[in-house]
C-alpha positions, 0 to 999 in steps of 0.5 A: 128531536123535540121529544129528546129536548122535552125529556132532557128538560124534564130531567133538569126539573127532576134534578132541581126538585131533588136538589130542593128536597124532593126525592128522586135518583135523577142524575145531574144533567150536564152542559155536555149533554145539552150541547149533544142534544142541540147538535141533533136539532134539524138544521132545515125545516120541513115545509109540509108542516109549517106549524111544526117547523115554527115550534121546532125553531122556537124550541131550538132557539130557547134551548140554544139560548139556555146552553149559550148562557150556561157556557158563557157563565162557565167560561167567565168563571173559569177564565176569572179563576185562572186569571186570579190564580196567575195573579196570585203567583206574582208579588201579591204586595205589589199587586194588591189593587189588582188582587182586590179587583180580581176578588170583586170579579170572583164575588160577582161571578159567585153571585151569578152562580147563586142567582142561577142555582135553581134554574135550568142554567144553574142545573147545567153548571159544573159544581166543581167550578162553584166549589172552586169559586167559593174556595178562591174567594175565601182564600183571596179574602184572607190574603187581602185582609193580611 
């Protein structure tokens, strides 16, 4: 399991290096891949090798935290995009304050995406969500200015 985990982390590093100007044909790692790898982690530890057990548990905890952080940011972005879309389908002139708050939430999430852009968490995030955030921010900004 640790070898699979190490290989996946290497794939993330290759992807980030390619994204930042390196040359590689590395496929983008996904959150789905990370969750699948996490599901292979042994639930119990082997008492014959206590040091190995400690390492596996530390790797699992670190990997699990990375997956949870990426999932949380992805879910927050999807939820906020959905809420904003629903809000825009109402009378926008009567709900201008709500739309401004929604715009601020979108911008905050967009900042989080940018902050994680060159990290392992950012490598797992869905690029379509990032593009969707950018488009929604642009369109809501335009609407608020009118």
